[in-house]
N, C-alpha and C positions, 0 to 999 in steps of 0.2 A: 768312387774308388776305382773306376775304370772297369766296370763289369759289363759294359756294352759289348755286343758281338762285334768282332773285327771283320772288315771286308777282306776279300781275297788279296787285294793289293796291300792292305795293311799287314796281313799275315805273311805275305812274301817279304815285306820289309823287315818284319820282326825275325823271320827265319834267317835272313842274311845277317842280321844283327847278332843272333845267337851263333851262327857259324863263325863270325869274327871273334866274338868273346871266347868261344871254345878254342879257337886256334891260338888266341893269346894265352889261355890257360895251359894248353899243351906246350907252348913255347917257354912259358915263364914260371909255371907252378910245378915244383919238383914232385908234388904229390899226385899230379895227373900224368898217368902213364900212357894213355891212349884215348882218342876220341874217334868214334865211328858214327856214321849216319846209317839209319835204317834205310829201307828201300826208298827210292826217289819218290817225292811227293808225300811222304808220310809225316814230315815235320817231327821226326823222332831222332834222338841222339843217345848214344851210349858212351858214358865217360868212365874209364877204368881208373880207379883211385887206389893209391898205395897207402895202406894204413899200418898201424902198429899192433893193436889188439886183434884186429882182423886184417890179415896181410894184404889182401886185395879184395875190392868190391866194386860193383858197377852201379853208377847212378844213371837211371834212365830219365831223360827229359822228353816231354811230349807237349808241343805247342798246340793248344786248342783255340777255339774262337774267343774264349773269354779268359783263359788261364794258361799258365805254363805249369803243367803237372810234373812232379818229380817223385821218384821212388827208388829205393834200393832194397834188395833182398838181404835181410839181416841174418836169418837162421832157418834151418828146416824145422819141421814140427818136433817138439820134444819127444823123446822116447820114454821118459819117465818123469815123475813129479809134475804132471800137466797142470794141475791146479796151482801149484806153487810158482811155476813159470809164468802162467798167465796173470796171476795176482801180482807178481813182481813187475811184469811189463806194464800192467795197468797203473801201478804205483809210479813207475818211471814216466809214464805219459804226463803226469802232473808237472814235472819239471822241464818238459821239452817245450821249445819255442820254435815255430816254423816247420815242424814235422810232428807226426804222431805215429805211434806204433799201431799196426793193424795186422789182423790175421787174414791171410789169403788162402789160396787153394791148398788143400791138403794140410791145413793148419800151419803152413809156413808163416814166418813172421817178417813183416816189411816195415820200413820207415817210409811214410808218404807225406806229401804236402803239395801245395799249389800256390802260385803267385799270380796276381792279376796281370793281364797283358800290359797294362799301363806302366808297370814297373820293369818290364823287360829291357827298356832302354837305359836303365840305371846300373852301371857296372858294379857299384857298391852293393846293390841289392842282389845281383846275381852272385857276387862273391860271397855274400852272407848266406845265400841258399846253399852253395857248395860247402862252405865252412860248417854250416849247421848240420848238414847230412853227415859230414865227416865226424864232427864232434859227437853227435848222437850215436853213430855207429861205434865209435871208439868207446863210448861210455856204457853202452847197453849190451854189446855183443858178448863179451867174456862172462859177465855175471849170469846172463840168461843161459848161456851154454853150460856153465857149471851146475846150474840147477837142473836143466832139462836133460843133461847127459852126465849126471853125477857119477855114475858107475865108471864111466870112461876116464874121469878125472881122478878117481880114487886110486890110491896106491902109491 
């Protein structure tokens, strides 16, 4: 499935490939508002996406030796109903494909996933990744916020 470590030359080629794909997304995908590179040599990109349930979110891509890792910050730690929020999110994980919900620093919630580097050359696979993160964010954000911030939504 392409889990062998990539050489520096192969990673350079995949990096250029991702630069081209992301430029195409910025030019042709109305949901992509911006694409930024992290510091030179880091092989990281930040893609600002326009949503509906969550107005704007950023998908971070990181090209590693064996995988293209991706994540987005879904929501901050809940301020109430902690058990209910995390039970809800654990149940949501069951229906997700290509991403999973994870708890990060300070109990913030993320959507994370990875793709073997062997699939980085496939536009359809990269499109699927971006679409999957978008769809999961749209589906998971508001219900989790309504549970974890119930008092803010009451009234």
